Every structure is written in structure tokens, then in C-alpha cells.
N, C-alpha and C positions, 0 to 999 in steps of 0.2 A: 419839703415840699417842692417838688421840680415847677419852673415859671410857666411852663404848662399846665400843671396842675392847679397851682393860684390862679391861671387865668380862667381855668373852666370852672374853679369854684366862685370866681368872683361873676361870672356870666350865669351862673346857675342861680344866684342869690340876688342879680337882678331880673333873672327868669321870675323867680320864686315871687318878688315884689310887683312886677307887672300882673303877676295871674292873680293876686291879692287886690288890686285896684281895678282888677275890671269892672265888678258889680257895682263901681259908681262912678269911676273913670269918661269922660266924657271928652272928646273924642276916646275909643277904646284904644291900648296899648297897641301896635304894629309887635306882633309874636317871631313874625317867620324870621327880622335880621337877627334875633338871640337864638333859635333855632340852628340858624346857618355859622353862623361865629362859634356855638356849642357843635357841631358836625366838622368843622372844620380847628378848630381845638383836640379834638377827638383823633383825626386823623393823623396831628401833629406829636400823638404819643409815640413813645421808642415801643418796640415790640415788647419789650423787658417791663411796661409799664405794669401797675397791680392788675392783674386778670380780671377782680371784681371789679376794677373802675371801668376796664375797656368793656364788661359784659354790660354793666347798667348804662352806660354810654349809647352801647349798639342798641341795645332792646327800648334806650329813649324813657328809661326809671332812672329822669332825673332829680328826684328826693333823694332816691337813694347813693345814688352818685355825690349830691349833697352832703349827706348825712356820713358818709364814707371818707372824704374830704374832713369833714370837720371833726375828725375820729370817733364817729358816734354810731358806727356800722353798726352796733350792738342794736340799736333800736331799728335798723333793718327785720321786716317781716320776712319771710321767706318766698319766693313768689312760685307761680304757676308755673316755669317753663322747665324746672326740673333742672335747673342748676344751680344759682345761686335766690 
């Protein structure tokens, strides 16, 4: 896994934790910076990066991207976009 992929995975886990805390958190976590950082990391991926990862990040399919980076892509369900 590249440094950029590692950064993406860490940010995806951070996002998932923040989302899970939304029901009880007061104040609610600000997710905007996490989305901005994910977009920045996605732009930093090289052109030859895993096409599935690029697709998931472009479509904002963050759970699918996390599962892929964790080696659990088989758990991903096929999407409606006609792609992956």
C-alpha cells in the first residue's frame, strides 16, 4: 500500500468513526474537513492507482473504498452505476 493509500484508509476510518458518533455527539462532528482531505488524497493518487479505488473515491463510495484498502473488496456489493 502506498503512502497516499494509507492516508486515505486512515481518513476513511476517521470519517466512519465520526459518522457513527453523530447520533450521540454534542456538538456534532464537522465532516467537511474530512471530505476535503479525502478529495485531496484522491487527487494525489497516481494515474496507475487501482482503478476500483479511483472509481470508489470519485463516486464518494467511501465504505467500498475502505473495504478495498482493507483487503475486503469481496464484501462490496455491486453498485448501480453500471461500473463496479
